KOLLUM-758363 format. One record per residue (C-alpha): x, y negated, z negated; residue in three letters. Coordinates in steps of 0.5 Angstrom, whole numbers, padded with zeros to 4 digits, always signed. Each point is the difference from the previous one (the first is absolute). Example, Ala and Ser with C-alpha at 12.3 -4.5 7.8 and 13.67 -1.06 7.14 Angstrom:
BEGIN
+0025+0009-0016ALA
+0002-0007+0002SER
This chain:
BEGIN
+0222-0339-0248MET
+0002-0004+0005LYS
+0004-0005-0003LYS
+0007-0004+0001GLU
+0002-0002-0007TYR
+0000+0005-0006LEU
+0001-0003-0007LEU
+0003+0007-0004PHE
+0000+0000-0007ASP
+0007+0002-0005LEU
-0002+0004-0006ASP
-0003+0007+0003GLY
+0000-0002+0007THR
+0007-0001+0003LEU
+0003+0003-0006THR
-0001+0005-0006ASP
+0001-0006-0006SER
-0002+0005-0006LYS
+0005+0001-0004GLU
+0003-0007+0000GLY
-0007-0003-0001ILE
-0002+0005-0006THR
+0006-0001-0003LYS
+0001-0008+0000SER
-0008+0001-0003VAL
+0003+0005-0006GLN
+0006-0006-0001TYR
-0006-0006+0000ALA
-0004+0004-0005LEU
+0004+0003-0004ARG
+0002-0008-0003GLU
-0007+0000-0002PHE
+0000+0006-0005GLY
-0003+0004+0006ILE
+0003+0007+0001GLU
-0003+0003+0007GLU
+0005+0007+0002GLU
-0005+0002+0006ASP
+0003-0005+0005LEU
-0006+0003+0005ASP
-0005-0004-0005ARG
+0005-0006+0003LEU
-0003+0001+0007CYS
-0006-0005-0001CYS
+0005-0006+0000PHE
+0003+0003+0007ILE
-0003-0005+0005GLY
-0004-0005-0003PRO
+0003-0006-0003PRO
+0003+0002-0006LEU
-0003-0005-0005LYS
-0007+0002+0001ASP
+0002+0006-0001SER
+0003-0001-0007PHE
-0007-0004-0002ILE
-0003+0006+0003LYS
+0002+0006-0002TYR
+0004-0003-0007TYR
-0005-0005-0002GLY
+0005-0005+0000PHE
-0002-0007+0000SER
+0003-0005+0006ASP
+0006-0002-0004GLU
+0003+0007-0002GLU
-0001+0002+0007ALA
+0004-0005+0002LYS
+0006+0001-0005LYS
-0001+0008+0002ALA
+0001-0002+0007VAL
+0005-0003-0001ASN
+0003+0006-0004ILE
-0001+0004+0004TYR
+0004-0004+0005ARG
+0006+0001-0004GLU
+0000+0007+0001TYR
-0003+0001+0007PHE
+0005-0005+0003SER
+0006+0004-0003VAL
-0003+0007+0001ARG
-0006+0001+0002GLY
+0001-0004+0006LEU
+0005+0007+0003TYR
-0004+0005-0003GLU
-0005+0000+0006ASN
+0000+0005+0006ARG
-0002-0001+0007VAL
-0006+0003+0003TYR
+0002+0006+0004GLU
-0002-0002+0008GLY
+0000-0008-0003ALA
+0006-0002+0005GLU
-0002+0005+0006LYS
-0008-0003+0000VAL
+0002-0007+0000LEU
+0005+0001+0005GLN
-0006+0003+0004SER
-0004-0006-0001LEU
+0006-0005+0002LEU
+0001+0005+0007ASP
-0008-0002+0000SER
+0001-0006+0002GLY
-0003-0002-0008LYS
+0002-0006-0005LYS
+0001+0003-0006LEU
+0000-0005-0008TYR
+0000+0002-0007VAL
-0005-0003-0004ALA
+0001+0003-0008SER
-0002-0002-0006SER
+0007+0000-0003LYS
+0004-0006+0000PRO
+0003-0002+0006GLU
+0007+0001-0003TYR
+0000+0006-0001PHE
-0004+0002+0006VAL
+0006-0002+0004HIS
+0005+0003-0005LYS
-0004+0007+0000ILE
-0001+0001+0008LEU
+0008-0004+0001LYS
+0003+0006-0004HIS
-0005+0005+0003PHE
+0003-0003+0007HIS
-0007+0000+0003MET
+0000-0008+0000ASP
+0001+0000+0007SER
-0007+0003+0002TYR
-0004-0007-0003PHE
+0000-0006+0003LEU
-0002-0002-0007PHE
+0000+0002-0007MET
-0005-0004-0004GLY
-0001+0001-0008GLY
-0004-0003-0006SER
+0004-0006-0003ASP
+0004+0002-0007MET
-0003-0008-0002GLY
-0007+0003+0000GLY
-0002-0004+0006ALA
-0001+0006+0004ARG
-0003+0005-0003GLU
-0006+0004+0003LYS
+0000+0004+0006LYS
-0004-0005+0004ALA
+0004-0005-0002ASP
+0006+0003+0003VAL
-0003+0003+0007ILE
-0002-0007+0001ARG
+0007-0002-0002TYR
+0003+0005+0005VAL
-0005-0003+0005LEU
+0002-0007-0001GLU
+0008+0001+0000GLU
-0001+0004+0008CYS
-0006-0005+0003GLY
-0004+0007+0001ILE
-0007-0003+0000HIS
-0003+0004+0005ASP
-0003+0005-0006ARG
-0004+0005+0005GLU
+0007+0003+0001HIS
+0003+0001-0007VAL
+0000+0005-0005VAL
+0002+0001-0007MET
+0002+0008-0002ILE
+0001+0002-0007GLY
-0002+0004-0005ASP
-0004-0003-0005ARG
-0007-0004-0001GLU
+0004-0006+0000HIS
+0003+0000+0005ASP
-0006+0001+0005ILE
-0005-0005-0004LEU
+0006-0004+0000GLY
-0002+0001+0008ALA
-0006-0001+0000LYS
+0001-0007-0004GLU
+0003-0002+0006VAL
-0003+0003+0005GLY
+0004+0005+0003ILE
-0001+0007+0002ASP
+0003+0006-0005SER
+0003+0006+0000VAL
+0001+0004-0007GLY
+0006+0005+0000VAL
-0002+0007-0005LEU
+0008+0002-0001TYR
+0000-0006-0005GLY
-0003-0001-0006PHE
-0007-0001+0001GLY
-0005+0005+0002SER
-0006+0001+0006ARG
-0005-0003-0005GLN
+0004-0006-0003GLU
+0001-0003+0007LEU
-0006+0003+0004GLU
-0005-0004-0006GLU
+0005-0006+0002ALA
-0001+0000+0007GLY
+0006+0003+0004ALA
-0002+0000+0007GLY
+0004+0006+0002ALA
+0003+0004-0005ILE
+0007+0004+0001ALA
+0002+0006-0004GLU
+0007+0001+0003THR
+0005-0006+0001ILE
+0000+0004+0008PHE
-0007-0002+0001ASP
+0002-0008+0000LEU
+0003+0002+0007GLN
-0007+0002+0003LEU
-0004-0005-0003LEU
+0003-0005+0003PHE
């Protein structure tokens, strides 16, 4: 893939956010009288828009899901945000891509406020020209909307030279909707089957494979 503009997902692509996200979901579910002790069962919440996941996996109504997201953020904004770690080798790979002339961006379904806070906390914000995320008000929730937002804000019009890199099917489907290529990564929270069925243009088994693809 000869691409110039590389858009990265955050959760499951740059950082392993399992602990913080699953504990935040656990906290929100508890407010609805649902006790879920097995955090592995909540990994399905990592990546997709939260509201959609509460509806899909727990049968919440739209209003219940919105309330659950607000409760989730009570925990996440104080503790879950930092129950997170950068994937080993991520910074080395990002620096290598920069050195080869690539332009790097973040396009995450996580609210942009948290995207900035997390990347600054881990001293990773300097690698990216722009860090985009969803809108807390709900106006920009879907991955395709976030990708469009990043491209528009950065004045990127040549979509042939843009690629979306992520670990879940919504990263791949969002890229497809916008008309750009995609790479699915297997070290995150999605499976090869999920990514291939969504139509990923390429698959990276390890984070270091990203250096070879571009």
